[in-house]
C-alpha positions as CSV (number, residue, x, y, z in Angstrom):
1,X,16.8,-41.0,11.9
2,X,18.0,-37.7,10.6
3,X,16.1,-38.0,7.3
4,X,12.9,-39.0,9.1
5,X,13.0,-36.2,11.6
6,X,13.8,-33.7,8.8
7,X,10.7,-34.8,6.9
8,X,8.4,-35.0,9.9
9,X,5.2,-33.0,9.7
10,X,2.4,-32.3,12.1
11,X,2.3,-31.4,15.8
12,X,4.4,-32.5,18.7
13,X,7.1,-35.0,17.8
14,X,9.5,-36.7,20.1
15,X,12.8,-38.2,18.9
16,X,14.5,-40.6,21.3
17,X,18.0,-41.9,20.9
18,X,21.0,-42.9,23.0
19,X,24.1,-40.8,23.7
20,X,26.5,-40.4,20.8
21,X,23.8,-41.2,18.2
22,X,23.7,-37.7,16.7
23,X,20.9,-35.9,18.4
24,X,22.6,-32.5,18.0
25,X,23.0,-33.2,14.3
26,X,19.3,-34.1,14.1
27,X,18.4,-30.7,15.7
28,X,20.7,-28.8,13.4
29,X,19.3,-30.6,10.3
30,X,15.8,-30.0,11.5
31,X,16.4,-26.3,11.7
32,X,17.9,-26.3,8.2
33,X,14.8,-28.1,6.9
34,X,12.5,-25.6,8.6
35,X,14.4,-22.7,7.0
36,X,14.4,-24.2,3.6
37,X,12.0,-22.5,1.1
38,X,9.1,-24.7,0.0
39,X,9.8,-28.2,1.5
40,X,10.4,-27.1,5.0
41,X,7.9,-24.3,5.3
42,X,10.2,-21.4,4.6
43,X,10.3,-20.1,8.2
44,X,12.4,-17.1,9.2
45,X,15.1,-17.6,11.8
46,X,13.2,-15.5,14.3
47,X,10.3,-18.0,14.1
48,X,12.4,-20.8,15.6
49,X,13.4,-21.4,19.2
50,X,15.9,-24.2,20.2
51,X,16.2,-24.9,23.9
52,X,19.3,-26.7,25.3
53,X,20.1,-27.6,28.9
54,X,23.5,-25.8,29.3
55,X,25.3,-22.8,27.9
56,X,28.0,-25.1,26.6
57,X,25.5,-27.2,24.7
58,X,23.9,-24.0,23.3
59,X,27.2,-22.8,21.9
60,X,27.8,-26.2,20.3
61,X,24.4,-26.2,18.8
62,X,24.7,-22.6,17.5
63,X,27.9,-23.5,15.7
64,X,26.4,-26.7,14.2
65,X,23.3,-24.8,13.0
66,X,25.3,-22.1,11.4
67,X,27.6,-24.6,9.7
68,X,24.7,-26.7,8.3
69,X,22.7,-23.7,7.2
70,X,25.7,-22.3,5.2
71,X,26.3,-25.7,3.7
72,X,22.7,-26.2,2.6
73,X,21.4,-22.7,2.1
74,X,24.3,-20.3,1.9
75,X,24.1,-17.1,3.9
76,X,20.7,-16.9,5.7
77,X,19.6,-13.4,6.5
78,X,18.7,-12.8,10.1
79,X,20.1,-16.1,11.4
80,X,21.2,-14.2,14.6
81,X,17.6,-13.6,15.4
82,X,17.0,-17.3,16.1
83,X,17.0,-18.1,19.8
84,X,19.3,-20.9,20.7
85,X,20.0,-21.3,24.4
86,X,18.7,-22.4,27.8
87,X,15.1,-22.0,29.0
88,X,16.3,-19.7,31.8
89,X,18.0,-17.4,29.2
90,X,14.9,-17.3,27.1
91,X,12.7,-16.5,30.1
92,X,15.0,-13.8,31.3
93,X,15.1,-12.2,27.9
94,X,11.3,-12.4,27.7
95,X,10.9,-10.7,31.0
96,X,13.4,-7.9,30.2
97,X,11.9,-7.2,26.8
98,X,8.2,-7.6,27.5
99,X,7.6,-6.6,31.1
100,X,8.8,-3.2,32.2
101,X,8.8,-4.2,35.9
102,X,11.7,-6.5,35.4
103,X,14.0,-4.1,33.6
104,X,15.5,-3.0,36.9
105,X,15.8,-6.5,38.4
106,X,19.2,-8.1,38.8
107,X,19.9,-11.9,38.7
108,X,21.5,-13.6,41.6
109,X,23.8,-16.5,40.9
110,X,24.0,-19.4,43.4
111,X,26.8,-17.7,45.5
112,X,25.0,-14.4,45.6
113,X,21.8,-16.1,46.5
114,X,23.3,-17.8,49.5
115,X,25.0,-14.5,50.7
116,X,21.7,-12.7,50.3
117,X,19.8,-15.2,52.3
118,X,22.4,-15.2,55.1
119,X,22.5,-11.4,55.2
120,X,18.7,-11.2,55.5
121,X,18.3,-14.5,57.4
122,X,15.1,-13.5,59.2
123,X,13.4,-11.8,56.2
124,X,14.3,-14.7,53.9
125,X,12.6,-17.1,56.3
126,X,15.9,-19.0,56.9
127,X,16.2,-18.7,60.7
128,X,12.4,-18.8,61.1
129,X,12.2,-22.3,59.6
130,X,13.0,-25.6,61.3
131,X,14.2,-29.0,60.3
132,X,12.2,-32.2,60.7
133,X,13.2,-32.4,64.4
134,X,11.9,-28.9,65.1
135,X,15.4,-27.4,65.4
136,X,15.7,-23.9,63.9
137,X,17.8,-23.6,60.8
138,X,21.1,-21.8,61.2
139,X,22.8,-19.3,58.9
140,X,25.7,-20.5,56.7
141,X,25.4,-24.1,57.9
142,X,21.8,-24.8,56.7
143,X,21.6,-22.1,53.9
144,X,22.3,-24.4,50.9
145,X,19.7,-27.0,52.1
146,X,17.1,-24.3,52.7
147,X,17.6,-22.7,49.3
148,X,17.5,-26.1,47.6
149,X,14.2,-26.8,49.3
150,X,12.8,-23.5,48.1
151,X,13.9,-24.3,44.5
152,X,12.2,-27.7,44.6
153,X,9.0,-26.2,46.0
154,X,8.9,-23.6,43.2
155,X,9.9,-25.8,40.3
156,X,8.3,-29.2,41.1
157,X,4.7,-30.1,41.7
158,X,4.5,-30.3,45.5
159,X,1.7,-32.3,47.2
160,X,0.0,-29.7,49.4
161,X,-1.3,-32.2,51.9
162,X,2.1,-33.6,52.6
163,X,3.5,-30.2,53.3
164,X,0.9,-29.2,55.9
165,X,2.7,-27.6,58.9
166,X,6.0,-27.4,57.1
167,X,7.8,-24.2,58.2
168,X,9.8,-24.0,54.9
169,X,6.6,-23.4,53.0
170,X,5.9,-20.3,55.1
171,X,9.5,-19.3,54.5
172,X,9.0,-19.5,50.8
173,X,6.5,-16.6,50.8
174,X,8.9,-14.5,52.9
175,X,11.7,-15.3,50.5
176,X,9.6,-14.3,47.5
177,X,8.7,-11.0,49.1
178,X,12.3,-10.3,49.9
179,X,13.4,-10.9,46.4
180,X,10.6,-8.7,45.0
181,X,11.3,-5.9,47.5
182,X,15.0,-5.8,46.6
183,X,14.4,-6.2,42.9
184,X,16.3,-9.5,42.6
185,X,15.6,-12.7,40.6
186,X,17.1,-16.1,41.3
187,X,17.0,-18.9,38.8
188,X,13.7,-20.3,40.0
189,X,12.2,-16.9,40.2
190,X,13.0,-16.3,36.6
191,X,11.0,-19.4,35.6
192,X,8.1,-18.5,37.9
193,X,7.8,-15.0,36.6
194,X,8.0,-16.2,33.0
195,X,5.2,-18.7,33.5
196,X,3.1,-16.0,35.2
197,X,3.3,-13.5,32.3
198,X,3.0,-16.2,29.6
199,X,-0.1,-17.5,31.2
200,X,-1.9,-14.3,32.1
201,X,-0.8,-11.4,29.8
202,X,-2.8,-11.6,26.6
203,X,-0.8,-9.0,24.7
204,X,2.5,-10.9,25.3
205,X,0.8,-14.2,24.4
206,X,-0.4,-12.7,21.1
207,X,3.1,-11.4,20.3
208,X,4.7,-14.7,21.0
209,X,2.0,-16.5,18.8
210,X,2.8,-14.1,15.9
211,X,6.5,-14.5,16.2
212,X,7.2,-18.1,17.2
213,X,6.3,-21.0,14.9
214,X,8.5,-23.9,16.0
215,X,10.2,-25.0,19.2
216,X,12.9,-27.6,19.5
217,X,13.9,-28.9,22.9
218,X,17.1,-30.9,23.3
219,X,17.8,-33.1,26.4
220,X,14.1,-33.1,27.1
221,X,14.4,-35.9,29.7
222,X,16.1,-33.4,32.0
223,X,13.3,-30.8,31.8
224,X,11.6,-30.3,35.2
225,X,7.9,-29.5,35.7
226,X,8.0,-25.7,35.5
227,X,10.3,-25.8,32.5
228,X,7.9,-28.2,30.9
229,X,5.1,-25.8,31.6
230,X,6.9,-23.1,29.7
231,X,7.3,-25.4,26.7
232,X,3.7,-26.3,26.7
233,X,2.5,-22.7,27.2
234,X,4.3,-22.0,23.9
235,X,2.7,-25.1,22.4
236,X,-0.8,-23.9,23.5
237,X,-0.2,-20.8,21.4
238,X,-0.1,-23.0,18.3
239,X,3.6,-23.4,18.2
240,X,4.8,-26.8,16.7
241,X,7.1,-28.8,18.9
242,X,9.9,-31.3,18.5
243,X,11.7,-32.8,21.5
244,X,14.9,-34.8,21.5
245,X,16.2,-36.8,24.4
246,X,17.5,-40.1,25.9
247,X,15.3,-41.8,28.4
248,X,18.3,-43.7,29.8
249,X,20.1,-40.5,30.8
250,X,18.3,-38.6,33.5
251,X,20.1,-36.1,35.7
252,X,17.1,-34.3,37.1
253,X,16.8,-37.0,39.8
254,X,13.9,-35.3,41.6
255,X,11.4,-36.4,38.8
256,X,13.0,-39.2,36.7
257,X,10.1,-41.6,36.9
258,X,7.8,-39.1,35.2
259,X,10.2,-38.5,32.4
260,X,10.9,-42.2,31.8
261,X,7.2,-43.1,31.7
262,X,6.5,-40.2,29.3
263,X,9.2,-41.4,26.9
264,X,8.8,-45.1,27.1
265,X,5.0,-45.2,26.7
266,X,5.2,-43.1,23.5
267,X,3.3,-40.2,24.9
268,X,3.9,-36.5,25.1
269,X,3.2,-35.2,28.6
270,X,-0.2,-33.9,29.7
271,X,0.7,-30.7,31.4
272,X,-1.6,-30.6,34.4
273,X,0.4,-28.4,36.7
274,X,-0.4,-25.5,38.9
275,X,1.2,-23.2,36.3
276,X,-0.8,-24.4,33.2
277,X,-4.3,-25.8,33.8
278,X,-4.9,-26.6,30.1
279,X,-5.1,-30.2,28.9
280,X,-3.2,-31.5,25.9
281,X,-3.6,-34.7,23.9
282,X,-2.1,-37.8,25.5
283,X,-0.6,-39.4,22.4
284,X,1.6,-37.8,19.9
285,X,1.7,-39.2,16.3
286,X,4.9,-40.3,14.8
287,X,7.2,-41.0,17.7
288,X,10.7,-41.6,16.3
289,X,13.1,-44.0,17.9
290,X,16.5,-45.2,17.0
291,X,17.5,-48.8,17.7
292,X,14.6,-49.3,20.1
293,X,11.6,-51.6,19.9
294,X,8.5,-49.4,20.3
295,X,6.2,-52.1,21.4
296,X,5.0,-52.1,25.0
297,X,2.7,-54.4,27.1
298,X,-1.0,-53.8,26.5
299,X,-2.1,-54.4,30.1
300,X,-1.6,-52.4,33.2
301,X,-1.4,-48.7,34.0
302,X,0.9,-46.3,32.2
303,X,3.7,-46.5,34.8
304,X,3.5,-50.3,35.1
305,X,3.7,-50.7,31.3
306,X,6.7,-48.2,31.2
307,X,8.6,-50.1,33.9
308,X,7.9,-53.5,32.3
309,X,8.9,-52.2,28.9
310,X,12.0,-50.6,30.2
311,X,13.2,-53.7,32.2
312,X,12.5,-56.0,29.2
313,X,14.2,-53.8,26.7
314,X,17.3,-53.3,28.9
315,X,17.5,-57.1,29.4
316,X,17.2,-57.7,25.7
317,X,19.9,-55.2,24.8
318,X,22.3,-56.6,27.4
319,X,21.6,-60.1,26.3
320,X,22.2,-59.1,22.6
321,X,25.5,-57.5,23.6
322,X,26.5,-60.5,25.6
323,X,25.8,-62.9,22.7
324,X,28.1,-60.9,20.5
325,X,31.1,-61.2,22.8
326,X,34.1,-63.1,21.3
327,X,36.3,-63.8,24.3
328,X,37.1,-66.4,26.9
329,X,34.3,-65.1,29.1
330,X,31.7,-65.3,26.4
331,X,29.7,-68.2,27.8
332,X,29.6,-66.7,31.3
333,X,28.4,-63.4,29.8
334,X,25.7,-65.1,27.8
335,X,24.4,-66.9,30.9
336,X,24.3,-63.5,32.8
337,X,22.4,-62.0,29.9
338,X,19.9,-64.8,29.8
339,X,19.4,-64.6,33.6
340,X,18.7,-60.8,33.3
341,X,16.3,-61.5,30.4
342,X,14.4,-64.1,32.4
343,X,14.1,-61.7,35.4
344,X,12.9,-59.0,33.1
345,X,10.1,-61.2,31.7
346,X,9.2,-62.3,35.2
347,X,8.7,-58.8,36.3
């Protein structure tokens, strides 16, 4: 898979593989290929962005990229100018460097966010909101749930009709006003502000288009809708895209079905969100898989095909593993695998 991803050309390209299969190595080798003169396009380090999901993963990827670049290319001038980090870190750096308004803003971590909401419980909308039973929310006790709900409303794609009459929605506007008045940003506000400036400020869009040529996203299955909007806003500027992930490992439990459908059907997402109204091609050429059968049923809607494909493939993999067992329980395991396989085909 490493060689195929290194040599891949063209637009958006997903690479799907299981845990421990070398996805980080693939990303590092891809960066080396892009920096290589001639065959890889000869990009400068500042032309490449590599997104990861955690700071720890970013540190590991940085070390791997530096090691592989030195092995293949020697000392690369300007390697420190390549951005390798989380989407939140990229957005914060973008806001601080491109938008004067946000130079004076400070970032609240989760503990500071809770204390701030408790201290300004009425202004933040906390004590003005109610639960489903109509009971007003209380400071300290309900603060974590209230802030979690605000984050979901800002980062997901809420159904407006289902939220009619919800007091937390009104509290969201109050909370936004409080943050802006006090010159604070929480993690969701960073993403919201970045999407706003990337979608509406033409000068910034042009500077990004001139600088960024390639974006790589690791652990793409865990990207939520607003983070995905940021990736595709970059893609809209002409930036080429490579995403790496594992459809069997989803930690963003609020939207796993979308991620799984997107991976298993062999499509890159169509970003139809409230942040990015543009439309992108449904199917991406050259999807790369490792140890996976890329065929899917021809009939049914996208989600139905994805579910049927997923159940069938999981049953086949389990059945294959069971057939390979060499122990006293081998026959029982094979019968279990066959039963799972039959249930998968029935579905």
